[in-house]
C-alpha positions in Angstrom: -2.7 16.2 73.7 -2.1 17.9 77.0 -5.5 18.8 78.6 -3.8 21.6 80.5 -3.7 23.5 77.3 -7.4 24.0 77.5 -8.6 26.0 80.5 -6.8 23.9 83.0 -8.5 20.7 81.7 -12.0 22.1 81.8 -12.3 21.8 78.0 -12.0 18.0 78.1 -14.1 17.7 81.3 -17.0 19.4 79.5 -16.7 17.2 76.4 -17.3 14.2 78.6 -20.8 15.3 79.3 -21.6 16.5 75.8 -20.5 13.4 74.0 -20.8 10.6 76.5 -23.7 9.2 74.5 -23.9 10.0 70.8 -27.2 9.0 69.2 -29.3 10.5 66.3 -31.2 12.5 69.0 -28.1 14.3 70.1 -28.8 18.0 70.2 -26.1 19.8 72.1 -25.0 22.1 69.3 -25.5 25.3 71.4 -23.3 23.9 74.2 -20.6 22.9 71.7 -20.5 26.3 70.1 -20.3 27.9 73.6 -17.4 25.6 74.6 -15.5 26.6 71.4 -16.1 30.2 72.2 -14.8 29.7 75.7 -11.6 28.1 74.4 -11.2 30.9 71.9 -11.6 33.5 74.6 -8.4 32.2 76.2 -6.5 32.6 72.9 -7.0 32.3 69.2 -4.8 29.1 69.1 -6.8 27.4 71.9 -10.0 28.3 70.1 -8.8 26.8 66.9 -7.5 23.7 68.5 -10.6 23.3 70.6 -12.8 23.7 67.5 -10.7 21.1 65.8 -11.3 18.5 68.6 -15.0 19.3 68.8 -15.3 18.8 65.0 -13.6 15.4 65.4 -16.0 14.5 68.2 -19.1 15.5 66.2 -17.6 13.6 63.2 -18.3 10.3 65.1 -22.0 10.9 64.6 -21.6 12.0 61.0 -19.5 9.0 60.1 -22.0 6.7 61.8 -24.8 8.1 59.7 -22.9 8.1 56.4 -20.7 5.1 56.4 -22.8 2.2 57.6 -25.2 1.0 54.9 -27.0 -2.3 54.4 -24.8 -5.3 54.0 -22.1 -4.0 56.3 -21.8 -4.5 60.0 -22.9 -1.7 62.4 -20.7 -2.2 65.5 -21.3 0.2 68.3 -18.3 2.3 69.3 -16.8 3.1 72.7 -13.5 4.9 73.0 -11.3 6.9 75.4 -11.8 4.4 78.1 -15.6 4.5 77.7 -15.9 8.2 78.0 -17.4 8.5 74.5 -20.0 6.2 73.0 -21.7 6.0 69.6 -24.8 3.9 69.1 -24.2 3.0 65.5 -27.2 0.8 65.2 -29.4 3.8 65.8 -28.0 5.6 62.8 -28.5 2.7 60.4 -31.6 1.7 58.4 -33.1 -1.8 58.8 -31.8 -4.0 55.9 -34.4 -4.5 53.1 -33.6 -8.2 52.9 -34.9 -10.3 55.8 -32.2 -12.1 57.7 -29.5 -9.4 57.1 -29.8 -7.7 60.4 -27.4 -9.9 62.2 -23.7 -9.2 61.9 -22.9 -12.7 60.8 -25.3 -12.5 57.9 -24.8 -8.9 57.0 -21.8 -9.4 54.7 -23.6 -11.9 52.4 -23.9 -10.6 48.8 -27.7 -10.6 48.8 -27.5 -8.2 51.9 -25.2 -5.8 50.2 -27.1 -6.1 46.9 -30.9 -6.2 47.4 -32.9 -7.1 44.4 -33.9 -4.3 42.0 -37.7 -3.6 42.2 -39.4 -3.9 38.8 -41.2 -0.9 37.3 -39.6 1.6 39.7 -38.1 4.6 38.1 -35.9 7.4 39.4 -37.1 10.0 37.0 -34.6 12.1 35.1 -34.1 15.8 35.9 -31.6 18.5 35.1 -29.4 19.6 38.0 -31.1 23.0 37.5 -34.5 21.6 38.3 -33.1 19.3 41.0 -31.6 22.2 42.9 -34.8 24.2 42.7 -36.8 21.2 43.9 -34.5 19.9 46.6 -33.2 23.2 48.0 -35.8 25.8 47.0 -33.0 27.7 45.3 -33.5 30.1 42.5 -30.9 29.9 39.8 -30.5 32.0 36.7 -31.6 30.6 33.3 -29.1 28.7 31.1 -26.4 27.8 33.5 -24.4 24.6 33.0 -26.7 23.0 35.5 -29.3 22.8 32.7 -27.1 20.6 30.5 -26.4 17.8 33.0 -28.8 15.3 34.6 -29.3 13.2 37.6 -32.1 11.1 39.2 -35.0 12.8 41.0 -34.7 10.3 43.8 -32.6 7.5 45.2 -33.9 4.0 44.4 -35.9 2.4 47.2 -33.6 -0.7 47.3 -30.6 1.6 48.3 -31.1 2.5 52.0 -30.9 6.3 52.4 -32.0 6.9 56.0 -28.5 7.5 57.4 -27.5 10.0 54.8 -30.8 11.9 55.1 -30.6 12.0 58.9 -27.0 13.1 58.8 -27.8 16.1 56.6 -30.7 17.0 58.8 -28.3 16.8 61.7 -26.0 19.3 60.0 -28.8 21.6 59.1 -29.8 21.8 62.7 -26.2 22.7 63.6 -26.2 25.4 61.0 -29.6 26.7 62.3 -28.2 26.9 65.9 -25.0 28.6 64.7 -26.9 31.3 62.8 -29.2 31.9 65.8 -26.1 32.6 67.8 -25.0 35.1 65.2 -22.4 33.5 63.0 -22.2 31.6 59.7 -20.0 28.5 60.2 -18.0 28.6 56.9 -17.8 32.4 57.2 -16.1 31.8 60.6 -13.7 29.3 59.1 -12.8 31.9 56.5 -12.2 34.5 59.1 -10.2 32.1 61.3 -7.4 31.4 58.9 -4.9 33.3 61.0 -4.6 30.5 63.7 -1.8 28.4 62.4 0.1 25.2 63.3 3.8 24.6 62.6 5.1 22.2 60.0 5.0 19.3 62.4 3.7 16.2 60.8 3.0 14.3 64.0 1.4 17.3 65.7 -0.9 17.9 62.7 -1.9 14.2 62.6 -2.7 14.3 66.3 -5.0 17.2 65.7 -6.7 15.4 62.8 -7.4 12.2 64.7 -7.9 13.3 68.4 -11.5 12.8 69.4 -12.5 10.6 66.4 -12.9 7.0 67.6 -13.7 4.8 64.6 -10.1 4.6 63.4 -6.8 6.2 64.1 -5.2 8.4 61.4 -2.7 5.8 60.2 -5.2 2.9 60.2 -6.3 1.5 56.8 -9.9 0.9 57.8 -13.3 1.2 56.2 -12.5 3.3 53.1 -9.7 5.3 54.6 -6.3 4.5 53.1 -4.6 5.9 56.2 -2.4 8.8 56.9 0.6 7.4 55.1 1.3 10.5 53.0 4.1 12.0 55.1 6.1 8.7 55.4 5.4 7.9 51.8 6.7 11.2 50.4 9.8 11.1 52.6 10.5 7.5 51.7 10.2 8.3 48.0 12.5 11.3 48.3 15.1 9.1 49.9 14.6 6.2 47.4 15.0 8.5 44.4 17.7 10.7 45.9 15.3 13.6 45.1 16.4 16.0 47.9 13.5 18.3 48.6 11.7 17.7 45.3 8.3 16.8 46.7 6.5 17.9 43.5 8.8 15.7 41.4 8.0 12.5 43.4 4.3 13.3 43.3 4.4 13.5 39.5 6.5 10.4 39.4 4.2 8.1 41.4 0.8 9.7 42.2 -2.6 10.4 40.6 -1.5 14.0 40.1 0.6 12.8 37.1 -2.7 12.5 35.2 -2.3 16.2 34.4 1.1 15.8 32.7 1.8 16.5 29.1 5.0 15.7 27.2 6.8 17.6 24.5 8.8 15.2 22.3 11.0 18.0 20.9 12.3 19.3 24.3 11.9 15.9 26.0 10.2 17.8 28.9 7.0 17.1 30.9 4.8 19.9 32.0 1.8 20.8 34.1 0.3 24.1 33.1 -2.2 25.5 35.6 -2.1 29.1 34.4 -5.7 28.9 33.3 -6.7 28.9 37.0 -5.0 32.2 37.8 -7.9 34.4 36.8 -10.1 33.0 39.6 -9.7 34.9 42.8 -8.9 32.9 45.9 -10.5 33.1 49.3 -9.2 36.1 51.3 -5.8 35.3 52.9 -5.0 32.4 50.6 -2.6 32.0 47.7 -4.0 32.1 44.2 -4.3 28.9 42.2 -2.2 28.6 39.0 1.4 28.3 38.0 3.4 26.0 35.8 6.0 23.3 36.4 8.5 21.6 34.0 10.1 18.2 34.6 12.8 16.0 33.1 13.1 12.2 33.2 16.1 11.2 35.2 17.1 7.9 36.8 13.6 6.4 36.8 11.8 9.5 38.1 10.6 12.9 37.1 12.7 15.7 38.5 11.4 19.3 38.7 13.6 21.6 36.6 11.4 24.8 36.5 8.7 26.3 38.6 6.7 29.4 37.5 4.3 31.1 39.9 3.2 34.6 40.6 5.4 36.1 37.9 8.6 34.4 39.2 10.6 31.6 37.8 12.6 29.1 39.9 15.2 26.8 38.4 17.5 26.5 41.5 16.2 24.7 44.6 19.1 25.1 47.0 18.3 28.6 48.4 19.6 28.9 52.0 17.2 31.7 52.8 14.2 29.5 51.7 15.4 26.6 53.8 15.8 28.9 56.8 12.3 30.1 56.4 11.1 26.5 56.0 12.7 25.5 59.3 10.6 28.2 60.9 7.4 26.9 59.2 7.3 29.5 56.5 7.1 28.9 52.8 9.0 31.3 50.6 10.6 31.4 47.2 10.6 28.1 45.3 9.0 26.3 48.2 6.0 28.6 48.2 5.7 28.2 44.4 5.9 24.4 44.7 3.2 24.2 47.4 0.9 26.6 45.6 1.2 24.4 42.5 0.5 21.3 44.5 -2.6 22.9 45.9 -3.6 23.9 42.4 -3.1 20.3 41.2 -5.3 19.0 44.0 -8.0 21.6 43.2 -8.0 20.7 39.6 -8.2 17.0 40.5 -11.0 17.4 43.1 -13.1 20.1 41.5 -12.8 19.4 37.8 -12.2 15.6 37.8 -13.7 14.1 40.9 -16.7 16.4 41.3 -17.4 17.8 37.8 -16.5 14.9 35.6 -17.5 11.9 37.7 -20.2 13.2 40.1 -21.9 15.7 37.9 -21.4 14.5 34.3 -21.1 10.7 34.3 -22.1 8.8 37.4 -25.6 10.0 38.4 -27.0 10.1 34.8 -25.6 6.6 34.1 -27.6 5.2 37.0 -30.8 7.3 36.4 -30.9 6.4 32.7 -30.1 2.7 33.3 -32.7 2.3 36.0 -35.4 4.0 34.1 -34.7 2.5 30.7 -34.9 -1.0 32.1 -37.5 -0.5 34.8 -39.9 -2.9 33.2 -37.2 -5.5 32.6 -34.5 -5.3 35.3 -33.2 -8.7 34.2 -32.1 -7.3 30.8 -28.5 -8.3 30.2 -27.2 -4.8 30.0 -29.1 -3.8 33.2 -27.5 -6.7 35.0 -24.0 -5.9 33.6 -24.2 -2.3 34.8 -25.6 -2.9 38.3 -22.3 -2.9 40.2 -21.2 0.3 38.4 -24.3 2.4 39.0 -24.8 1.6 42.7 -25.5 4.6 44.8 -24.3 7.1 42.2 -27.3 9.4 42.5 -27.1 9.2 46.2 -23.5 10.1 46.4 -23.9 13.1 44.0 -26.8 14.4 46.1 -24.4 14.3 49.1 -21.7 16.1 47.2 -24.1 18.8 46.1 -25.2 19.4 49.7 -21.8 19.2 51.3 -19.7 21.2 48.9 -22.2 23.8 47.9 -25.2 24.1 50.3 -22.8 24.1 53.3 -20.0 25.7 51.2 -17.5 23.2 52.4 -16.2 23.0 48.8 -14.5 26.4 49.5 -11.7 24.4 51.1 -12.6 20.8 50.3 -12.6 21.2 46.6 -10.5 24.4 46.0 -9.5 27.5 48.0 -12.0 29.5 45.9 -15.3 31.1 46.8 -18.3 29.1 45.6 -19.1 31.8 43.1 -15.7 31.4 41.5 -15.9 27.7 41.6 -19.2 27.9 39.6 -17.6 30.3 37.2 -14.7 27.9 36.7 -17.0 24.9 36.2 -19.2 26.8 33.7 -16.3 28.2 31.7 -14.6 24.8 31.5 -17.9 23.2 30.3 -18.3 26.0 27.8 -14.8 26.2 26.4 -13.9 22.6 26.6 -17.0 20.3 26.7 -16.1 16.9 28.0 -15.8 14.3 25.3 -16.2 10.8 26.6 -13.9 9.4 24.0 -11.1 11.5 25.4 -11.4 9.5 28.7 -10.5 6.3 27.0 -7.1 5.5 28.3 -5.4 5.0 24.9 -6.7 8.4 23.7 -6.0 10.0 27.1 -2.3 9.2 26.8 -2.1 10.1 23.1 -3.7 13.5 23.5 -0.9 14.3 26.1 2.0 12.9 24.1 2.5 10.4 26.9 1.9 7.0 25.1 5.5 5.7 25.3 5.7 6.1 29.1 2.8 3.8 29.7 4.0 1.0 27.4 5.0 -2.4 28.7 8.7 -3.3 28.5 10.2 0.0 29.1 14.0 -0.2 29.4 15.4 -0.7 32.9 15.8 2.5 34.8 13.2 4.3 32.7 10.3 6.2 34.3 6.9 4.5 34.0 3.7 6.4 34.1 2.3 4.4 36.9 -1.2 6.0 37.2 -1.9 5.4 33.5 -0.5 1.9 33.4 -2.8 0.9 36.2 -5.8 2.5 34.7 -5.0 1.0 31.2 -4.7 -2.5 32.5 -7.9 -2.2 34.5 -9.6 -0.8 31.4 -8.4 -3.9 29.5 -10.1 -6.2 32.0 -13.3 -4.2 31.8 -13.1 -4.4 28.0 -12.8 -8.2 28.2 -15.8 -8.3 30.6 -18.0 -6.3 28.2 -16.8 -8.2 25.2 -17.6 -11.5 26.9 -21.0 -10.3 28.0 -22.0 -8.9 24.6 -20.7 -12.0 22.9 -22.9 -14.3 25.1 -26.0 -12.2 24.7 -25.7 -10.7 21.2 -23.0 -13.1 19.8 -21.0 -9.9 19.0 -23.4 -9.2 16.2 -24.3 -5.6 15.3 -27.7 -6.5 13.9 -28.7 -8.4 17.0 -27.7 -5.5 19.1 -29.6 -3.0 17.0 -32.7 -5.2 17.0 -33.0 -4.9 20.8 -35.6 -2.1 21.4 -34.8 -1.9 25.1 -31.1 -1.4 24.4 -32.1 1.2 21.7 -34.2 3.2 24.3 -31.3 3.1 26.8 -28.7 4.3 24.3 -30.8 7.1 23.0 -31.7 8.3 26.5 -28.1 8.1 27.5 -27.0 10.2 24.5 -29.7 12.7 25.3 -28.9 13.1 28.9 -25.1 12.7 29.0 -23.5 15.6 27.0 -20.0 13.9 27.1 -21.4 10.9 25.2 -23.3 13.2 22.8 -20.1 15.1 22.0 -18.4 11.8 21.3 -21.1 10.6 19.0 -21.0 13.8 17.0 -17.3 14.3 16.7 -15.5 11.0 17.0 -16.9 8.6 14.4 -13.9 6.3 14.8 -14.6 5.9 18.5 -18.4 5.7 18.3 -19.2 4.2 14.9 -23.0 4.1 14.4 -25.2 1.8 12.4 -27.2 2.8 9.4 -30.3 1.0 10.7 -31.8 1.4 14.1 -34.9 0.2 16.0 -37.5 2.8 17.2 -37.5 2.5 21.0 -40.8 1.8 22.7 -39.8 3.9 25.7 -40.7 7.6 25.7 -37.5 9.6 26.0 -37.1 12.6 28.2 -36.4 15.6 25.9 -33.5 17.9 26.4 -34.1 21.6 27.2 -34.2 23.6 24.0 -30.8 25.1 24.5 -29.2 21.7 24.9 -30.7 20.6 21.6 -28.5 23.2 19.9 -25.6 20.9 20.2 -23.8 20.9 16.8 -23.2 23.5 14.2 -25.8 26.2 13.8 -28.0 26.0 10.7 -27.1 28.2 7.8 -30.5 29.8 7.8 -30.3 30.9 11.5 -30.5 34.7 11.8 -27.4 36.4 13.2 -27.6 37.2 16.9 -26.3 40.6 18.0 -25.4 38.9 21.3 -23.6 36.0 19.7 -20.1 36.8 21.0 -17.8 34.0 20.0 -18.0 31.4 22.8 -14.5 30.0 22.4 -15.4 28.5 19.1 -17.4 25.8 20.8 -20.6 24.7 19.0 -21.9 22.5 21.8 -23.2 25.2 24.2 -25.3 28.3 24.0 -23.6 31.6 23.5 -22.9 33.9 26.4 -22.3 37.6 26.5 -19.1 38.9 28.2 -19.8 42.0 30.2 -17.9 44.5 32.1 -16.1 43.6 35.3 -17.9 44.4 38.5 -16.2 46.7 41.0 -14.7 44.5 43.8 -16.6 44.8 47.0 -15.1 46.5 50.0 -14.1 44.3 52.9 -13.3 45.0 56.5 -10.8 43.5 58.9 -11.9 40.1 60.2 -12.7 40.0 63.9 -11.8 37.1 66.2 -13.6 33.8 65.3 -16.7 32.6 67.0 -17.7 36.2 68.0 -21.5 36.3 68.5 -23.7 38.9 67.1 -26.6 40.5 69.1 -29.0 39.2 66.5 -28.8 36.7 63.7 -27.7 38.5 60.5 -29.4 38.0 57.2 -27.6 35.6 55.0 -25.1 37.5 52.8 -24.3 34.5 50.7 -24.7 35.1 47.0 -25.0 31.4 46.2 -26.7 29.3 48.9 -28.7 26.2 48.0 -30.7 26.5 51.2 -31.9 30.1 50.5 -35.6 30.5 49.6 -36.5 31.3 46.0 -37.0 35.0 45.3 -40.4 36.0 44.2 -40.3 36.8 40.5 -37.1 38.7 40.4 -36.9 41.2 37.7 -34.3 40.8 35.0 -31.2 42.9 35.5 -30.5 45.5 32.9 -27.2 45.4 30.8 -24.3 46.8 32.7 -23.8 49.9 30.8 -24.3 53.5 32.0 -27.0 54.2 29.4 -28.8 50.8 29.8 -31.5 51.9 32.3 -32.4 55.0 30.3 -32.5 53.1 27.1 -34.6 50.4 28.5 -37.0 52.8 30.1 -37.4 54.8 26.9 -38.0 51.6 24.8 -40.6 50.4 27.3 -42.4 53.7 27.3 -42.5 53.7 23.5 -43.8 50.1 23.5 -40.7 49.1 21.6 -38.5 46.1 22.0 -35.0 46.9 23.4 -32.1 46.2 21.1 -30.5 43.8 23.6 -32.7 41.2 25.2 -32.7 41.3 29.0 -30.7 38.8 31.0 -30.4 37.5 34.5 -27.6 38.2 36.9 -26.3 35.9 39.6 -27.1 38.7 42.0 -30.8 37.9 41.5 -30.4 34.4 42.7 -30.6 35.1 46.4 -31.2 38.8 47.2 -31.1 39.4 50.9 -34.5 40.0 52.5 -35.4 43.6 52.2 -36.2 44.1 55.9 -32.9 42.6 57.0 -30.6 44.1 54.4 -30.4 47.6 55.8 -29.3 46.9 59.4 -26.3 45.0 58.2 -24.3 48.2 57.6 -25.2 49.5 61.0 -24.9 46.4 63.1 -23.7 46.9 66.6 -21.2 44.1 66.4 -18.5 43.7 63.9 -19.4 40.2 62.8 -17.6 39.3 59.5 -19.8 39.0 56.4 -18.9 37.9 53.0 -19.5 40.2 50.2 -23.1 40.7 49.0 -21.8 41.2 45.5 -20.2 38.5 43.5 -16.5 39.2 43.4 -14.2 39.6 40.4 -16.5 39.5 37.4 -18.1 36.3 38.6 -21.5 37.9 37.7 -20.4 38.2 34.0 -20.5 34.4 33.7 -24.1 34.2 34.8 -25.7 37.1 32.9 -27.6 35.0 30.4 -30.0 35.7 27.7 -33.6 35.0 28.7 -35.7 32.7 26.6 -34.8 29.5 24.9 -32.1 29.1 22.3 -33.2 28.4 18.7 -34.8 25.0 18.2 -33.5 24.6 14.7 -29.8 24.5 15.3 -29.5 20.8 15.8 -32.2 19.0 13.8 -29.6 17.1 11.7 -27.2 16.4 14.5 -29.9 15.2 16.9 -30.8 12.3 14.5 -27.1 11.6 14.0 -26.4 11.5 17.7 -29.3 9.2 18.2 -28.0 6.5 15.8 -27.2 3.2 17.5 -23.6 2.1 18.0 -22.0 -1.0 16.7 -20.8 -3.6 19.2 -17.2 -2.5 19.2 -18.3 1.1 19.9 -20.5 0.0 22.7 -17.6 -1.9 24.2 -15.5 1.3 24.2 -18.3 3.4 25.7 -19.1 0.9 28.5 -15.5 0.2 29.5 -14.7 3.9 29.7 -17.7 4.7 31.8 -17.1 1.7 34.1 -13.4 2.7 34.5 -14.1 6.2 35.5 -17.0 5.6 37.9 -15.1 2.8 39.7 -11.3 2.8 39.3 -10.6 6.4 38.6 -13.1 7.5 41.2 -11.1 5.5 43.7 -7.9 7.2 42.6 -9.3 10.7 43.1 -11.6 9.8 46.0 -10.4 7.4 48.7 -6.8 7.7 47.6 -6.9 11.4 48.5 -6.3 10.3 52.1 -2.5 10.4 51.3 -2.9 14.2 50.6 -5.6 15.2 53.1 -3.6 13.8 56.0 -0.4 15.4 54.8 -0.9 19.2 54.8 2.8 19.8 55.3 3.8 18.2 52.0 0.6 18.3 50.0 -1.6 21.2 51.2 -5.0 21.7 49.7 -4.6 25.4 50.4 -1.7 27.7 51.1 -1.9 30.9 53.2 -1.0 34.0 51.3 1.9 34.7 53.7 3.2 31.1 53.6 3.3 30.8 57.4 2.2 27.5 59.0 -0.9 25.5 58.4 -4.3 27.2 59.0 -6.1 25.1 61.5 -9.8 25.9 61.0 -9.8 25.1 57.2 -7.8 21.9 57.9 -10.4 20.8 60.5 -13.2 21.3 57.9 -11.3 19.5 55.1 -10.4 16.5 57.3 -14.0 16.1 58.6 -15.4 16.5 55.1 -13.3 13.8 53.5 -13.4 11.4 56.4 -17.1 11.6 56.9 -18.4 12.0 53.4 -15.8 10.7 50.9 -13.9 7.9 52.7 -17.0 5.8 53.0 -17.1 2.0 52.7 -19.2 0.6 50.0 -19.3 -2.6 47.8 -15.9 -3.7 46.4 -14.9 -4.9 42.9 -13.7 -8.1 44.3 -16.7 -8.7 46.5 -18.9 -11.7 46.0 -21.5 -11.1 43.3 -25.1 -11.9 44.0 -26.8 -14.4 41.7 -29.4 -12.0 40.4 -26.7 -10.3 38.3 -26.5 -13.5 36.2 -29.0 -15.2 33.9 -30.9 -18.0 35.7 -32.8 -21.0 34.4 -36.5 -20.3 34.2 -39.2 -22.8 33.4 -42.8 -22.5 32.4 -45.5 -25.2 32.4 -46.2 -26.1 28.8 -48.5 -29.2 28.8 -49.9 -31.1 31.7 -46.9 -31.9 33.9 -44.3 -31.0 31.3 -42.2 -27.9 31.6 -40.4 -25.8 29.1 -37.1 -24.3 30.4 -34.7 -21.8 28.8 -31.1 -22.6 28.5 -29.4 -19.8 30.5 -26.4 -18.0 29.2 -23.4 -18.5 31.4 -22.6 -14.8 31.8 -21.4 -15.4 35.4 -18.2 -16.7 33.9 -17.6 -13.3 32.4 -17.7 -11.6 35.8 -15.7 -14.4 37.4 -13.0 -14.0 34.8 -13.0 -10.2 35.3 -12.5 -10.6 39.1 -9.8 -13.2 38.5 -8.0 -10.8 36.2 -8.1 -8.1 38.8 -6.7 -10.5 41.4 -3.9 -11.3 39.0 -3.2 -7.6 38.5 -3.0 -7.0 42.2 0.2 -9.2 42.5 1.6 -8.6 39.0 3.8 -5.5 39.6 4.8 -2.7 42.0 2.3 -0.5 40.1 -0.5 -2.5 41.9 1.2 -3.8 45.0 2.4 -0.3 46.1 -0.9 0.6 47.5 -2.6 1.8 50.8 0.1 2.6 53.3 2.8 1.6 50.7 1.6 3.9 47.9 -0.6 6.6 46.7 -3.4 4.3 45.5 -6.0 1.9 47.0 -5.1 -1.8 46.8 -7.3 -3.7 44.3 -9.3 -5.5 47.0 -10.4 -2.2 48.4 -11.5 -0.5 45.2 -15.2 0.1 45.1 -17.5 -0.7 42.2 -19.0 2.7 41.6 -18.9 6.4 42.4 -20.9 5.6 45.6 -19.3 8.2 48.0 
C-alpha cells in the first residue's frame, strides 16, 4: 500500500508508536479511534481503508490471545522490519503439565492433552440461564435458549486465560468507543457506503496489511489460505464453465451440502426462499432465492436463477458484463452473488453456529465430563476425549463474538441480530434437529442424492465430493467405535446395558440434547432401544417443564385458546402469532466515526452485555382493546381470557433517564431502531408460566431407554463426524470464501456496487482471530491416558494382582491409519488447502474447538 494515500504518510507514522510493542497491557484504544477519525476526515475511502489497517494491527493481539494454547509453541512476533512487535508469551497461560513450557517439549502429546481431573464437573445449564449468569442479560421466557444446554464453566485442564483476556481486551475497546460517542458495530453498519472495486489482489492486500502472523495466501496455523480466487478461476477454466461461479461451487465445495435432486426432472436445486421473510441490514441485499442445476460433463451447471421476483436462464447479457467490468453487480450476476451470500449465511448461521456450536458440541462435552467425573478412565469417556476438547470454550467465544459484540450481523449473515434470533427460533420450532438425519447415509437419501455419492460412478459423471469425503470419514469413525465397543463390551447389548455409568451418561445426553431426543422418539430403526435398562446411580439434571413436553400431547390435556398450530411440530411449546409491528422510522446515516457530544444510551434491542431490567412488567397483547380489557379484568379481580406474555422489547429497555434525550441529541449520530423490526417481536411474545407437565410422561420413559450396541455406534459416529470433520468443512475451510469477497461474498450491497470495506474488515478479523484457530489434530499423536493401562494391586505379601489391559489403542491407531490412507486415496481428499475447498486430512481438528 502507498503510505501517501494516508495524510502524506502521517497515518503509518502514527501506527509505529501505537503498535511498536503489543502486550496484554496495551491500552491505546482512544488513540486508535482518533487516528481512524483523522483518516476519515480526509475522505470516506481513506477512513475506511485506515480502519481496515488498524483492525488488522489490533488483530495481532487478538490472535495472540486466542490462538496459542497449551501444547503449541508461542513464538514472539516481529514484522515490518521490526516496527511492530507482539510478545506472544505474555498472552499465553503457563502449561498445566510441568516441562511443557519450552518450545521443544510443547508439542508432546501430554502437553496438548493434560490429564483429566477426577471428580471435577462442569455443571449443565441451559443457554437461557448461561446468558443470564455470564452476561447479566434478561431474556424472555420460553425462547429456544431454554431447550439447549452447555457447561457452566470450562474444565480446569483446558487453559482459558488467553480467551478470557482477549474478550476483556475487546470489552475495554467497546467501552472506550462508547465513551467517545459511537457504537462500533453501529458504525460498521453506517459505513457500508465506502466500497472497493472488484480487484482480487487489492482486496487481499487490504485483508492482510498490518497482520503479521501470516500472509493471506499462507497455509499456516488453522488458516487454509486465501486460495479462493485462484481456485474458482482454475475450476471455471478446468470445467469450461465460463462465468458460472455458483455452478463450480456446487460442484466441488461444502455449499453442495444444501443440494436436493429431483429424479423426475434430473435437476438439482438449492431453495433458499424460506430466508426471504427475514429483513436484511439496511443497505444490503435480502437473503433468499433459488437455483437449479443440471449435471453436464462431470460438473453441475447453473440453468436457472430466481431472485427478487426475477428469473434468469441466460447468462450472456452484455449489459450485465459491462456493469461487472465497472465493479457493479446487476441482472443474473446480482442474483448469483445474492444466492451465494444466502448459502454462506445458511451454512454459517444454521449449520456451523446452530447445529454444531449450540445443539451438539457443548452439551456433548458437558454431559460426558459430568457423567464420568468420578471415573474419567471409563472406556467411553476415554473414547470421546478428543472429540469433546474445548467444545464448551469455543461455544462461549461464539456467543460473545457473534451476539454480545453483534459481529454475527456480518460474520454469520447480513441480518440484524433480532432477525437472526427469529430465524434460529423458527427453524428449531418448525424443523427440530433430528440427529439421525445427520447420519451421512440418511443425509443423502433425504435429499435424493444417494447415487451421486456412490463409489464407481461412470467416467465423466459428477461426484458429490463433499458427501463422499464425509461418508468415508464416517465409516472410519464407525470402525473406531465398533472396535472400541467390541473390546470393552464384546459387542454385547446386555453387557452395555449393565454398565450403570454408561446408562447415566446416555440418559443425561438424551435429556440435554434435543436432537438425540427427537431421534430416540421418532427413529426406532436408527436408535433401537433395549427392553431392560439399568437405573443410573447419577442424579440427572431435569429438563425445564416445557422441554419435557416433547412428544404428542396427552388426550386428557385441556384445549388451550392460545394453541395456534405450531407448524405441526410436537417437540416444542406452542407460540402465538401476533400482528406485525410497524417498522421503525430511520434517518440518513451520517459519516462514520462521527463522535457525539455525550455517550448515547444503548439502543440495542438484544445485547448480552446490557444489565437485566428490574422486574419488567408483562406486555399486553397487541390488540387495540387489550389494555382496556386487561384493566377491566384486573379491577374486577378476574383472570384475563388470554394469559400475559413477554415481548422482546422488555429484554433491554433503555434507561429511563437517558431515553428522552436521544430524540433531541445535538449531533446526528446514527442509532439502530429501539423497536424490533419487521415482526421480530412476534416470535418472542411467549406465554408466561410453564407448559403442562403431563404431555410427555410416556415419551420421557421411552426416550430414556438404553440403546443397543449398533444404535450407540450410529449415534457416536454421527456426533464425532459433525463436531470434528464437518466442523472443519464449515469452519476453517471457510477461508476460501472469506478471502474471496469478489466471487463468494458473505454480503451483497443493495445497489450491487463494489465491496463494502467496513463489513469486510470485521468479517476478516472475526474469522481470522476467532475461527481459524489452531487446535489438536485428528492425526496428532495420542496421549497414553486415552488407552487402558496395566494396573496392579498388592494382594498377598510381595505378590501383586494385575489386570490384563484391553488393547484399545489399536482401535485408535487403526483409525488414524485409515485417515492417512484416505488422504492419498483420491482427488476428493488430496484436493485440499490451497488446491481445494477443504482442509487436508492432516490439518483437520478433533473437535469443535474454535
